[in-house]
N, CA, C, O and the ligand as a Tripos MOL2 file, in Angstrom:
@<TRIPOS>MOLECULE
protein
  269   267    68     0     0
PROTEIN
NO_CHARGES

@<TRIPOS>ATOM
      1 N           4.4530   12.1470   27.4900 N.3       1 MET1
      2 CA          4.7890   11.4660   26.2240 C.3       1 MET1
      3 C           3.9140   10.2210   26.0710 C.2       1 MET1
      4 O           3.9060    9.3370   26.9280 O.2       1 MET1
      5 N           3.1890   10.1760   24.9770 N.am      2 ALA2
      6 CA          2.3190    9.0280   24.7020 C.3       2 ALA2
      7 C           3.0070    8.0780   23.7260 C.2       2 ALA2
      8 O           3.7610    8.4950   22.8460 O.2       2 ALA2
      9 N           2.7260    6.7980   23.9070 N.am      3 ILE3
     10 CA          3.2100    5.7980   22.9520 C.3       3 ILE3
     11 C           1.9920    5.0730   22.4020 C.2       3 ILE3
     12 O           1.1900    4.5290   23.1610 O.2       3 ILE3
     13 N           1.8540    5.0670   21.0820 N.am      4 LYS4
     14 CA          0.7030    4.4210   20.4630 C.3       4 LYS4
     15 C           1.1670    3.4070   19.4280 C.2       4 LYS4
     16 O           2.1720    3.6000   18.7440 O.2       4 LYS4
     17 N           0.3990    2.3090   19.3330 N.am      5 ASN5
     18 CA          0.7420    1.2490   18.3930 C.3       5 ASN5
     19 C          -0.3090    1.1610   17.2960 C.2       5 ASN5
     20 O          -1.5120    1.2190   17.5530 O.2       5 ASN5
     21 N           0.1740    1.0190   16.0740 N.am      6 TYR6
     22 CA         -0.7010    0.9070   14.9140 C.3       6 TYR6
     23 C          -0.2580   -0.2980   14.0910 C.2       6 TYR6
     24 O           0.8350   -0.8310   14.2810 O.2       6 TYR6
     25 N          -1.1300   -0.7150   13.1700 N.am      7 THR7
     26 CA         -0.7530   -1.7640   12.2280 C.3       7 THR7
     27 C          -0.9440   -1.2440   10.8080 C.2       7 THR7
     28 O          -2.0210   -0.7780   10.4380 O.2       7 THR7
     29 N           0.1190   -1.3350   10.0290 N.am      8 VAL8
     30 CA          0.0940   -0.8560    8.6540 C.3       8 VAL8
     31 C           0.1700   -2.0510    7.7140 C.2       8 VAL8
     32 O           1.0090   -2.9370    7.8750 O.2       8 VAL8
     33 N          -0.7260   -2.0540    6.7290 N.am      9 GLU9
     34 CA         -0.7360   -3.1380    5.7520 C.3       9 GLU9
     35 C           0.0050   -2.7180    4.4890 C.2       9 GLU9
     36 O          -0.0870   -1.5680    4.0600 O.2       9 GLU9
     37 N           0.7340   -3.6480    3.9020 N.am     10 GLY10
     38 CA          1.3280   -3.4240    2.5910 C.3      10 GLY10
     39 C           2.8240   -3.1950    2.5830 C.2      10 GLY10
     40 O           3.4210   -3.0920    1.5120 O.2      10 GLY10
     41 N           3.4560   -3.1100    3.7680 N.am     11 MET11
     42 CA          4.9080   -2.9150    3.7900 C.3      11 MET11
     43 C           5.6010   -4.2470    3.4700 C.2      11 MET11
     44 O           5.2820   -5.2810    4.0580 O.2      11 MET11
     45 N           6.5430   -4.2050    2.5410 N.am     12 THR12
     46 CA          7.2070   -5.4500    2.1340 C.3      12 THR12
     47 C           8.7280   -5.4000    2.2190 C.2      12 THR12
     48 O           9.3770   -6.4400    2.1070 O.2      12 THR12
     49 N           9.3080   -4.2300    2.4140 N.am     13 CYS13
     50 CA         10.7740   -4.1590    2.4000 C.3      13 CYS13
     51 C          11.2510   -2.9460    3.1910 C.2      13 CYS13
     52 O          10.4500   -2.1880    3.7380 O.2      13 CYS13
     53 N          12.5580   -2.7790    3.2410 N.am     14 ALA14
     54 CA         13.1480   -1.6840    4.0210 C.3      14 ALA14
     55 C          12.7350   -0.3250    3.4740 C.2      14 ALA14
     56 O          12.6500    0.6500    4.2200 O.2      14 ALA14
     57 N          12.4780   -0.2610    2.1660 N.am     15 HIS15
     58 CA         12.0440    1.0030    1.5750 C.3      15 HIS15
     59 C          10.6500    1.3820    2.0670 C.2      15 HIS15
     60 O          10.3770    2.5460    2.3570 O.2      15 HIS15
     61 N           9.7830    0.3920    2.1560 N.am     16 CYS16
     62 CA          8.4350    0.6380    2.6790 C.3      16 CYS16
     63 C           8.5270    1.1680    4.0990 C.2      16 CYS16
     64 O           7.8730    2.1500    4.4500 O.2      16 CYS16
     65 N           9.3370    0.5180    4.9060 N.am     17 LYS17
     66 CA          9.5450    0.9280    6.3060 C.3      17 LYS17
     67 C          10.0010    2.3790    6.3670 C.2      17 LYS17
     68 O           9.4840    3.1700    7.1560 O.2      17 LYS17
     69 N          10.9760    2.7220    5.5260 N.am     18 ALA18
     70 CA         11.5170    4.0840    5.5270 C.3      18 ALA18
     71 C          10.4640    5.0930    5.1010 C.2      18 ALA18
     72 O          10.3970    6.1880    5.6590 O.2      18 ALA18
     73 N           9.6300    4.7350    4.1090 N.am     19 SER19
     74 CA          8.5990    5.6560    3.6320 C.3      19 SER19
     75 C           7.5810    5.9490    4.7150 C.2      19 SER19
     76 O           7.2110    7.1020    4.9380 O.2      19 SER19
     77 N           7.1290    4.8980    5.3890 N.am     20 VAL20
     78 CA          6.1410    5.0550    6.4500 C.3      20 VAL20
     79 C           6.7310    5.8720    7.5980 C.2      20 VAL20
     80 O           6.0930    6.7910    8.1110 O.2      20 VAL20
     81 N           7.9450    5.5300    7.9890 N.am     21 GLU21
     82 CA          8.5730    6.2420    9.1100 C.3      21 GLU21
     83 C           8.7990    7.7110    8.7740 C.2      21 GLU21
     84 O           8.6370    8.5790    9.6310 O.2      21 GLU21
     85 N           9.1750    7.9930    7.5170 N.am     22 GLU22
     86 CA          9.4460    9.3720    7.1290 C.3      22 GLU22
     87 C           8.1760   10.2110    7.1750 C.2      22 GLU22
     88 O           8.1780   11.3150    7.7210 O.2      22 GLU22
     89 N           7.0850    9.6910    6.6010 N.am     23 GLU23
     90 CA          5.8330   10.4570    6.5930 C.3      23 GLU23
     91 C           5.3260   10.7100    8.0110 C.2      23 GLU23
     92 O           4.8980   11.8180    8.3350 O.2      23 GLU23
     93 N           5.3770    9.6810    8.8490 N.am     24 ILE24
     94 CA          4.8680    9.8530   10.2160 C.3      24 ILE24
     95 C           5.7640   10.7990   11.0110 C.2      24 ILE24
     96 O           5.2720   11.6120   11.7930 O.2      24 ILE24
     97 N           7.0710   10.6940   10.8130 N.am     25 SER25
     98 CA          7.9910   11.5250   11.6000 C.3      25 SER25
     99 C           7.8440   13.0040   11.2830 C.2      25 SER25
    100 O           8.2510   13.8510   12.0780 O.2      25 SER25
    101 N           7.2570   13.3300   10.1110 N.am     26 GLU26
    102 CA          7.0660   14.7300    9.7430 C.3      26 GLU26
    103 C           5.8580   15.3590   10.4400 C.2      26 GLU26
    104 O           5.6870   16.5780   10.4030 O.2      26 GLU26
    105 N           5.0210   14.5380   11.0730 N.am     27 LEU27
    106 CA          3.8450   15.0710   11.7640 C.3      27 LEU27
    107 C           4.2700   15.8620   12.9990 C.2      27 LEU27
    108 O           5.1880   15.4610   13.7130 O.2      27 LEU27
    109 N           3.5910   16.9960   13.2480 N.am     28 PRO28
    110 CA          3.8910   17.7450   14.4600 C.3      28 PRO28
    111 C           3.6030   16.9100   15.7030 C.2      28 PRO28
    112 O           2.5620   16.2590   15.7940 O.2      28 PRO28
    113 N           4.5120   16.9300   16.6430 N.am     29 GLY29
    114 CA          4.3070   16.2410   17.9080 C.3      29 GLY29
    115 C           4.8930   14.8530   17.9680 C.2      29 GLY29
    116 O           4.9870   14.2660   19.0450 O.2      29 GLY29
    117 N           5.2940   14.3110   16.8150 N.am     30 VAL30
    118 CA          5.8570   12.9640   16.8130 C.3      30 VAL30
    119 C           7.3250   13.0280   17.2190 C.2      30 VAL30
    120 O           8.1230   13.7310   16.6010 O.2      30 VAL30
    121 N           7.6680   12.2810   18.2690 N.am     31 ALA31
    122 CA          9.0470   12.2820   18.7570 C.3      31 ALA31
    123 C           9.8560   11.1560   18.1260 C.2      31 ALA31
    124 O          11.0220   11.3390   17.7750 O.2      31 ALA31
    125 N           9.2240    9.9820   17.9830 N.am     32 SER32
    126 CA          9.9310    8.8830   17.3430 C.3      32 SER32
    127 C           8.9260    7.9260   16.7350 C.2      32 SER32
    128 O           7.7780    7.8450   17.1730 O.2      32 SER32
    129 N           9.3720    7.2000   15.7170 N.am     33 VAL33
    130 CA          8.5090    6.2250   15.0620 C.3      33 VAL33
    131 C           9.3590    5.0400   14.6360 C.2      33 VAL33
    132 O          10.4680    5.2050   14.1280 O.2      33 VAL33
    133 N           8.8240    3.8430   14.8480 N.am     34 ASP34
    134 CA          9.5170    2.6450   14.4020 C.3      34 ASP34
    135 C           8.5140    1.7060   13.7520 C.2      34 ASP34
    136 O           7.4960    1.3560   14.3490 O.2      34 ASP34
    137 N           8.8110    1.3040   12.5310 N.am     35 ALA35
    138 CA          7.9290    0.3940   11.7980 C.3      35 ALA35
    139 C           8.6080   -0.9590   11.6360 C.2      35 ALA35
    140 O           9.8010   -1.0340   11.3420 O.2      35 ALA35
    141 N           7.8410   -2.0250   11.8290 N.am     36 ASP36
    142 CA          8.3500   -3.3810   11.6440 C.3      36 ASP36
    143 C           7.7130   -3.9750   10.3960 C.2      36 ASP36
    144 O           6.5020   -4.1880   10.3360 O.2      36 ASP36
    145 N           8.5550   -4.2370    9.4030 N.am     37 VAL37
    146 CA          8.0420   -4.6980    8.1080 C.3      37 VAL37
    147 C           7.3190   -6.0340    8.2430 C.2      37 VAL37
    148 O           6.2430   -6.2160    7.6720 O.2      37 VAL37
    149 N           7.8910   -6.9570    8.9820 N.am     38 ALA38
    150 CA          7.3440   -8.3140    9.0470 C.3      38 ALA38
    151 C           5.9400   -8.3520    9.6370 C.2      38 ALA38
    152 O           5.0620   -9.0360    9.1120 O.2      38 ALA38
    153 N           5.7270   -7.6170   10.7280 N.am     39 SER39
    154 CA          4.4340   -7.6620   11.4020 C.3      39 SER39
    155 C           3.5120   -6.5130   10.9990 C.2      39 SER39
    156 O           2.3010   -6.5900   11.2050 O.2      39 SER39
    157 N           4.0710   -5.4590   10.4320 N.am     40 GLY40
    158 CA          3.2900   -4.2770   10.1170 C.3      40 GLY40
    159 C           3.0980   -3.3640   11.3120 C.2      40 GLY40
    160 O           2.4350   -2.3310   11.2110 O.2      40 GLY40
    161 N           3.6760   -3.7430   12.4450 N.am     41 ALA41
    162 CA          3.5150   -2.9430   13.6550 C.3      41 ALA41
    163 C           4.2880   -1.6290   13.5360 C.2      41 ALA41
    164 O           5.4520   -1.6000   13.1390 O.2      41 ALA41
    165 N           3.5990   -0.5470   13.8930 N.am     42 VAL42
    166 CA          4.2330    0.7600   13.8870 C.3      42 VAL42
    167 C           4.0290    1.3880   15.2630 C.2      42 VAL42
    168 O           2.8990    1.5420   15.7250 O.2      42 VAL42
    169 N           5.1210    1.7430   15.9030 N.am     43 THR43
    170 CA          5.0700    2.3510   17.2260 C.3      43 THR43
    171 C           5.4480    3.8190   17.0990 C.2      43 THR43
    172 O           6.5030    4.1600   16.5660 O.2      43 THR43
    173 N           4.5680    4.6840   17.5990 N.am     44 VAL44
    174 CA          4.7840    6.1220   17.5000 C.3      44 VAL44
    175 C           4.7710    6.7170   18.9030 C.2      44 VAL44
    176 O           3.8600    6.4470   19.6860 O.2      44 VAL44
    177 N           5.7690    7.5170   19.2170 N.am     45 SER45
    178 CA          5.7610    8.2030   20.4980 C.3      45 SER45
    179 C           5.7920    9.7090   20.2760 C.2      45 SER45
    180 O           6.3190   10.1910   19.2740 O.2      45 SER45
    181 N           5.2290   10.4320   21.2100 N.am     46 GLY46
    182 CA          5.1960   11.8820   21.1050 C.3      46 GLY46
    183 C           4.0080   12.4450   21.8410 C.2      46 GLY46
    184 O           3.4620   11.8150   22.7470 O.2      46 GLY46
    185 N           3.6110   13.6430   21.4410 N.am     47 GLU47
    186 CA          2.5350   14.3490   22.1390 C.3      47 GLU47
    187 C           1.7850   15.2020   21.1370 C.2      47 GLU47
    188 O           2.3920   15.9980   20.4200 O.2      47 GLU47
    189 N           0.4590   15.0440   21.0800 N.am     48 GLY48
    190 CA         -0.3440   15.9670   20.2870 C.3      48 GLY48
    191 C          -0.7650   15.4650   18.9170 C.2      48 GLY48
    192 O          -1.6070   16.0830   18.2650 O.2      48 GLY48
    193 N          -0.1860   14.3410   18.4650 N.am     49 PHE49
    194 CA         -0.6360   13.8140   17.1620 C.3      49 PHE49
    195 C          -1.9130   13.0000   17.3880 C.2      49 PHE49
    196 O          -2.1550   12.5100   18.4910 O.2      49 PHE49
    197 N          -2.7240   12.8610   16.3400 N.am     50 THR50
    198 CA         -3.9840   12.1260   16.4440 C.3      50 THR50
    199 C          -3.9560   10.8860   15.5480 C.2      50 THR50
    200 O          -3.1090   10.7580   14.6640 O.2      50 THR50
    201 N          -4.8980    9.9830   15.7980 N.am     51 ASP51
    202 CA         -5.0230    8.8020   14.9450 C.3      51 ASP51
    203 C          -5.2790    9.2200   13.4920 C.2      51 ASP51
    204 O          -4.7870    8.5910   12.5550 O.2      51 ASP51
    205 N          -6.0600   10.2920   13.3260 N.am     52 ALA52
    206 CA         -6.3490   10.7790   11.9710 C.3      52 ALA52
    207 C          -5.0710   11.2640   11.2850 C.2      52 ALA52
    208 O          -4.8940   11.0690   10.0820 O.2      52 ALA52
    209 N          -4.1840   11.8950   12.0560 N.am     53 ASP53
    210 CA         -2.8930   12.3340   11.4980 C.3      53 ASP53
    211 C          -2.0980   11.1310   11.0050 C.2      53 ASP53
    212 O          -1.5340   11.1530    9.9110 O.2      53 ASP53
    213 N          -2.0600   10.0840   11.8210 N.am     54 ILE54
    214 CA         -1.3050    8.8830   11.4630 C.3      54 ILE54
    215 C          -1.9120    8.2420   10.2230 C.2      54 ILE54
    216 O          -1.2010    7.8190    9.3110 O.2      54 ILE54
    217 N          -3.2440    8.1780   10.2070 N.am     55 HIS55
    218 CA         -3.9520    7.5930    9.0640 C.3      55 HIS55
    219 C          -3.5740    8.3150    7.7750 C.2      55 HIS55
    220 O          -3.2690    7.6850    6.7620 O.2      55 HIS55
    221 N          -3.5980    9.6490    7.8280 N.am     56 ALA56
    222 CA         -3.2910   10.4540    6.6480 C.3      56 ALA56
    223 C          -1.8340   10.2790    6.2120 C.2      56 ALA56
    224 O          -1.5410   10.2170    5.0190 O.2      56 ALA56
    225 N          -0.9330   10.2010    7.1800 N.am     57 ALA57
    226 CA          0.4910   10.0700    6.8620 C.3      57 ALA57
    227 C           0.7770    8.7200    6.2180 C.2      57 ALA57
    228 O           1.5540    8.6250    5.2680 O.2      57 ALA57
    229 N           0.1400    7.6770    6.7480 N.am     58 VAL58
    230 CA          0.3390    6.3310    6.1910 C.3      58 VAL58
    231 C          -0.2080    6.2660    4.7720 C.2      58 VAL58
    232 O           0.3930    5.6620    3.8840 O.2      58 VAL58
    233 N          -1.3660    6.9030    4.5760 N.am     59 LYS59
    234 CA         -1.9660    6.9410    3.2400 C.3      59 LYS59
    235 C          -1.0580    7.7060    2.2800 C.2      59 LYS59
    236 O          -0.8710    7.3030    1.1320 O.2      59 LYS59
    237 N          -0.4960    8.8150    2.7640 N.am     60 GLU60
    238 CA          0.4060    9.6320    1.9480 C.3      60 GLU60
    239 C           1.6230    8.8170    1.5070 C.2      60 GLU60
    240 O           2.1480    8.9990    0.4080 O.2      60 GLU60
    241 N           2.0550    7.9180    2.3860 N.am     61 ALA61
    242 CA          3.2150    7.0780    2.0680 C.3      61 ALA61
    243 C           2.8400    5.9570    1.0950 C.2      61 ALA61
    244 O           3.7130    5.3180    0.5070 O.2      61 ALA61
    245 N           1.5260    5.7240    0.9310 N.am     62 GLY62
    246 CA          1.0880    4.7250   -0.0290 C.3      62 GLY62
    247 C           0.6670    3.4040    0.5950 C.2      62 GLY62
    248 O           0.5760    2.3870   -0.0920 O.2      62 GLY62
    249 N           0.4110    3.4210    1.8950 N.am     63 TYR63
    250 CA          0.0380    2.1870    2.5870 C.3      63 TYR63
    251 C          -1.2910    2.3840    3.3280 C.2      63 TYR63
    252 O          -1.8690    3.4710    3.3190 O.2      63 TYR63
    253 N          -1.7500    1.3260    3.9560 N.am     64 THR64
    254 CA         -3.0670    1.3690    4.5930 C.3      64 THR64
    255 C          -2.9440    1.0910    6.0850 C.2      64 THR64
    256 O          -2.3200    0.1170    6.5050 O.2      64 THR64
    257 N          -3.5510    1.9630    6.8710 N.am     65 LEU65
    258 CA         -3.5890    1.7520    8.3130 C.3      65 LEU65
    259 C          -4.7600    0.8400    8.6490 C.2      65 LEU65
    260 O          -5.9040    1.1560    8.3230 O.2      65 LEU65
    261 N          -4.4900   -0.2720    9.2890 N.am     66 ARG66
    262 CA         -5.5600   -1.1910    9.6820 C.3      66 ARG66
    263 C          -6.3900   -0.5480   10.7900 C.2      66 ARG66
    264 O          -5.8560   -0.0890   11.8000 O.2      66 ARG66
    265 N          -7.6910   -0.5270   10.5820 N.am     67 ALA67
    266 CA         -8.5850    0.1570   11.5350 C.3      67 ALA67
    267 C          -8.5770   -0.5380   12.8830 C.2      67 ALA67
    268 O          -9.2680   -0.1040   13.8050 O.2      67 ALA67
    269 CU          9.0220   -1.8620   -0.0240 Cu       68 CU68
@<TRIPOS>BOND
     1     1     2 1
     2     2     3 1
     3     3     4 2
     4     3     5 am
     5     5     6 1
     6     6     7 1
     7     7     8 2
     8     7     9 am
     9     9    10 1
    10    10    11 1
    11    11    12 2
    12    11    13 am
    13    13    14 1
    14    14    15 1
    15    15    16 2
    16    15    17 am
    17    17    18 1
    18    18    19 1
    19    19    20 2
    20    19    21 am
    21    21    22 1
    22    22    23 1
    23    23    24 2
    24    23    25 am
    25    25    26 1
    26    26    27 1
    27    27    28 2
    28    27    29 am
    29    29    30 1
    30    30    31 1
    31    31    32 2
    32    31    33 am
    33    33    34 1
    34    34    35 1
    35    35    36 2
    36    35    37 am
    37    37    38 1
    38    38    39 1
    39    39    40 2
    40    39    41 am
    41    41    42 1
    42    42    43 1
    43    43    44 2
    44    43    45 am
    45    45    46 1
    46    46    47 1
    47    47    48 2
    48    47    49 am
    49    49    50 1
    50    50    51 1
    51    51    52 2
    52    51    53 am
    53    53    54 1
    54    54    55 1
    55    55    56 2
    56    55    57 am
    57    57    58 1
    58    58    59 1
    59    59    60 2
    60    59    61 am
    61    61    62 1
    62    62    63 1
    63    63    64 2
    64    63    65 am
    65    65    66 1
    66    66    67 1
    67    67    68 2
    68    67    69 am
    69    69    70 1
    70    70    71 1
    71    71    72 2
    72    71    73 am
    73    73    74 1
    74    74    75 1
    75    75    76 2
    76    75    77 am
    77    77    78 1
    78    78    79 1
    79    79    80 2
    80    79    81 am
    81    81    82 1
    82    82    83 1
    83    83    84 2
    84    83    85 am
    85    85    86 1
    86    86    87 1
    87    87    88 2
    88    87    89 am
    89    89    90 1
    90    90    91 1
    91    91    92 2
    92    91    93 am
    93    93    94 1
    94    94    95 1
    95    95    96 2
    96    95    97 am
    97    97    98 1
    98    98    99 1
    99    99   100 2
   100    99   101 am
   101   101   102 1
   102   102   103 1
   103   103   104 2
   104   103   105 am
   105   105   106 1
   106   106   107 1
   107   107   108 2
   108   107   109 am
   109   109   110 1
   110   110   111 1
   111   111   112 2
   112   111   113 am
   113   113   114 1
   114   114   115 1
   115   115   116 2
   116   115   117 am
   117   117   118 1
   118   118   119 1
   119   119   120 2
   120   119   121 am
   121   121   122 1
   122   122   123 1
   123   123   124 2
   124   123   125 am
   125   125   126 1
   126   126   127 1
   127   127   128 2
   128   127   129 am
   129   129   130 1
   130   130   131 1
   131   131   132 2
   132   131   133 am
   133   133   134 1
   134   134   135 1
   135   135   136 2
   136   135   137 am
   137   137   138 1
   138   138   139 1
   139   139   140 2
   140   139   141 am
   141   141   142 1
   142   142   143 1
   143   143   144 2
   144   143   145 am
   145   145   146 1
   146   146   147 1
   147   147   148 2
   148   147   149 am
   149   149   150 1
   150   150   151 1
   151   151   152 2
   152   151   153 am
   153   153   154 1
   154   154   155 1
   155   155   156 2
   156   155   157 am
   157   157   158 1
   158   158   159 1
   159   159   160 2
   160   159   161 am
   161   161   162 1
   162   162   163 1
   163   163   164 2
   164   163   165 am
   165   165   166 1
   166   166   167 1
   167   167   168 2
   168   167   169 am
   169   169   170 1
   170   170   171 1
   171   171   172 2
   172   171   173 am
   173   173   174 1
   174   174   175 1
   175   175   176 2
   176   175   177 am
   177   177   178 1
   178   178   179 1
   179   179   180 2
   180   179   181 am
   181   181   182 1
   182   182   183 1
   183   183   184 2
   184   183   185 am
   185   185   186 1
   186   186   187 1
   187   187   188 2
   188   187   189 am
   189   189   190 1
   190   190   191 1
   191   191   192 2
   192   191   193 am
   193   193   194 1
   194   194   195 1
   195   195   196 2
   196   195   197 am
   197   197   198 1
   198   198   199 1
   199   199   200 2
   200   199   201 am
   201   201   202 1
   202   202   203 1
   203   203   204 2
   204   203   205 am
   205   205   206 1
   206   206   207 1
   207   207   208 2
   208   207   209 am
   209   209   210 1
   210   210   211 1
   211   211   212 2
   212   211   213 am
   213   213   214 1
   214   214   215 1
   215   215   216 2
   216   215   217 am
   217   217   218 1
   218   218   219 1
   219   219   220 2
   220   219   221 am
   221   221   222 1
   222   222   223 1
   223   223   224 2
   224   223   225 am
   225   225   226 1
   226   226   227 1
   227   227   228 2
   228   227   229 am
   229   229   230 1
   230   230   231 1
   231   231   232 2
   232   231   233 am
   233   233   234 1
   234   234   235 1
   235   235   236 2
   236   235   237 am
   237   237   238 1
   238   238   239 1
   239   239   240 2
   240   239   241 am
   241   241   242 1
   242   242   243 1
   243   243   244 2
   244   243   245 am
   245   245   246 1
   246   246   247 1
   247   247   248 2
   248   247   249 am
   249   249   250 1
   250   250   251 1
   251   251   252 2
   252   251   253 am
   253   253   254 1
   254   254   255 1
   255   255   256 2
   256   255   257 am
   257   257   258 1
   258   258   259 1
   259   259   260 2
   260   259   261 am
   261   261   262 1
   262   262   263 1
   263   263   264 2
   264   263   265 am
   265   265   266 1
   266   266   267 1
   267   267   268 2
@<TRIPOS>SUBSTRUCTURE
     1 MET1         2 RESIDUE 1 A MET
     2 ALA2         6 RESIDUE 1 A ALA
     3 ILE3        10 RESIDUE 1 A ILE
     4 LYS4        14 RESIDUE 1 A LYS
     5 ASN5        18 RESIDUE 1 A ASN
     6 TYR6        22 RESIDUE 1 A TYR
     7 THR7        26 RESIDUE 1 A THR
     8 VAL8        30 RESIDUE 1 A VAL
     9 GLU9        34 RESIDUE 1 A GLU
    10 GLY10       38 RESIDUE 1 A GLY
    11 MET11       42 RESIDUE 1 A MET
    12 THR12       46 RESIDUE 1 A THR
    13 CYS13       50 RESIDUE 1 A CYS
    14 ALA14       54 RESIDUE 1 A ALA
    15 HIS15       58 RESIDUE 1 A HIS
    16 CYS16       62 RESIDUE 1 A CYS
    17 LYS17       66 RESIDUE 1 A LYS
    18 ALA18       70 RESIDUE 1 A ALA
    19 SER19       74 RESIDUE 1 A SER
    20 VAL20       78 RESIDUE 1 A VAL
    21 GLU21       82 RESIDUE 1 A GLU
    22 GLU22       86 RESIDUE 1 A GLU
    23 GLU23       90 RESIDUE 1 A GLU
    24 ILE24       94 RESIDUE 1 A ILE
    25 SER25       98 RESIDUE 1 A SER
    26 GLU26      102 RESIDUE 1 A GLU
    27 LEU27      106 RESIDUE 1 A LEU
    28 PRO28      110 RESIDUE 1 A PRO
    29 GLY29      114 RESIDUE 1 A GLY
    30 VAL30      118 RESIDUE 1 A VAL
    31 ALA31      122 RESIDUE 1 A ALA
    32 SER32      126 RESIDUE 1 A SER
    33 VAL33      130 RESIDUE 1 A VAL
    34 ASP34      134 RESIDUE 1 A ASP
    35 ALA35      138 RESIDUE 1 A ALA
    36 ASP36      142 RESIDUE 1 A ASP
    37 VAL37      146 RESIDUE 1 A VAL
    38 ALA38      150 RESIDUE 1 A ALA
    39 SER39      154 RESIDUE 1 A SER
    40 GLY40      158 RESIDUE 1 A GLY
    41 ALA41      162 RESIDUE 1 A ALA
    42 VAL42      166 RESIDUE 1 A VAL
    43 THR43      170 RESIDUE 1 A THR
    44 VAL44      174 RESIDUE 1 A VAL
    45 SER45      178 RESIDUE 1 A SER
    46 GLY46      182 RESIDUE 1 A GLY
    47 GLU47      186 RESIDUE 1 A GLU
    48 GLY48      190 RESIDUE 1 A GLY
    49 PHE49      194 RESIDUE 1 A PHE
    50 THR50      198 RESIDUE 1 A THR
    51 ASP51      202 RESIDUE 1 A ASP
    52 ALA52      206 RESIDUE 1 A ALA
    53 ASP53      210 RESIDUE 1 A ASP
    54 ILE54      214 RESIDUE 1 A ILE
    55 HIS55      218 RESIDUE 1 A HIS
    56 ALA56      222 RESIDUE 1 A ALA
    57 ALA57      226 RESIDUE 1 A ALA
    58 VAL58      230 RESIDUE 1 A VAL
    59 LYS59      234 RESIDUE 1 A LYS
    60 GLU60      238 RESIDUE 1 A GLU
    61 ALA61      242 RESIDUE 1 A ALA
    62 GLY62      246 RESIDUE 1 A GLY
    63 TYR63      250 RESIDUE 1 A TYR
    64 THR64      254 RESIDUE 1 A THR
    65 LEU65      258 RESIDUE 1 A LEU
    66 ARG66      262 RESIDUE 1 A ARG
    67 ALA67      266 RESIDUE 1 A ALA
    68 CU68       269 GROUP 0 **** ****
Protein backbone atom coordinates (compact mmCIF):
# COMPACT_ATOMS: atom_id res chain seq x y z
CA MET A 1 0.00 0.00 0.00
CA ALA A 2 1.45 3.32 -1.10
CA ILE A 3 0.68 6.68 0.44
CA LYS A 4 1.20 9.75 -1.73
CA ASN A 5 0.78 13.44 -0.96
CA TYR A 6 -0.39 16.05 -3.43
CA THR A 7 -1.30 19.72 -3.29
CA VAL A 8 -4.51 20.93 -4.90
CA GLU A 9 -5.14 24.60 -5.62
CA GLY A 10 -8.55 26.24 -5.54
CA MET A 11 -10.39 24.38 -2.77
CA THR A 12 -12.29 26.85 -0.59
CA CYS A 13 -14.98 24.93 1.30
CA ALA A 14 -16.31 21.54 2.36
CA HIS A 15 -17.97 21.11 -1.03
CA CYS A 16 -14.64 21.51 -2.80
CA LYS A 17 -13.12 18.92 -0.46
CA ALA A 18 -15.96 16.49 -1.19
CA SER A 19 -15.66 16.99 -4.96
CA VAL A 20 -11.93 16.33 -4.99
CA GLU A 21 -12.23 13.33 -2.69
CA GLU A 22 -15.09 11.86 -4.73
CA GLU A 23 -13.27 12.09 -8.07
CA ILE A 24 -10.05 10.64 -6.69
CA SER A 25 -11.81 7.86 -4.78
CA GLU A 26 -13.36 6.64 -8.05
CA LEU A 27 -9.92 5.87 -9.50
CA PRO A 28 -9.00 2.19 -9.64
CA GLY A 29 -6.57 1.25 -6.89
CA VAL A 30 -7.36 4.13 -4.56
CA ALA A 31 -8.08 2.84 -1.06
CA SER A 32 -8.58 6.14 0.73
CA VAL A 33 -8.28 9.86 0.11
CA ASP A 34 -8.32 12.83 2.44
CA ALA A 35 -8.24 16.46 1.33
CA ASP A 36 -7.49 19.41 3.60
CA VAL A 37 -9.19 22.58 2.42
CA ALA A 38 -6.99 25.00 4.35
CA SER A 39 -3.63 23.72 3.11
CA GLY A 40 -4.71 22.07 -0.14
CA ALA A 41 -2.96 18.91 0.98
CA VAL A 42 -4.43 15.73 -0.43
CA THR A 43 -3.31 12.35 0.87
CA VAL A 44 -4.08 9.30 -1.25
CA SER A 45 -3.43 5.71 -0.28
CA GLY A 46 -3.76 2.59 -2.38
CA GLU A 47 -2.00 0.62 -5.07
CA GLY A 48 -1.71 1.05 -8.82
CA PHE A 49 -2.90 4.63 -9.34
CA THR A 50 -0.54 7.08 -11.08
CA ASP A 51 0.21 10.77 -10.70
CA ALA A 52 -1.42 11.25 -14.11
CA ASP A 53 -4.60 9.59 -12.79
CA ILE A 54 -4.67 11.97 -9.83
CA HIS A 55 -4.01 14.94 -12.10
CA ALA A 56 -6.93 13.99 -14.35
CA ALA A 57 -9.28 13.36 -11.43
CA VAL A 58 -8.48 16.71 -9.82
CA LYS A 59 -9.00 18.45 -13.15
CA GLU A 60 -12.31 16.61 -13.59
CA ALA A 61 -13.40 17.94 -10.20
CA GLY A 62 -12.58 21.46 -11.39
CA TYR A 63 -9.37 22.13 -9.49
CA THR A 64 -5.66 22.25 -10.23
CA LEU A 65 -2.98 19.87 -9.03
CA ARG A 66 0.18 21.79 -8.14
CA ALA A 67 3.07 20.29 -10.08
CU1 LIG B 1 -16.05 24.93 -2.32
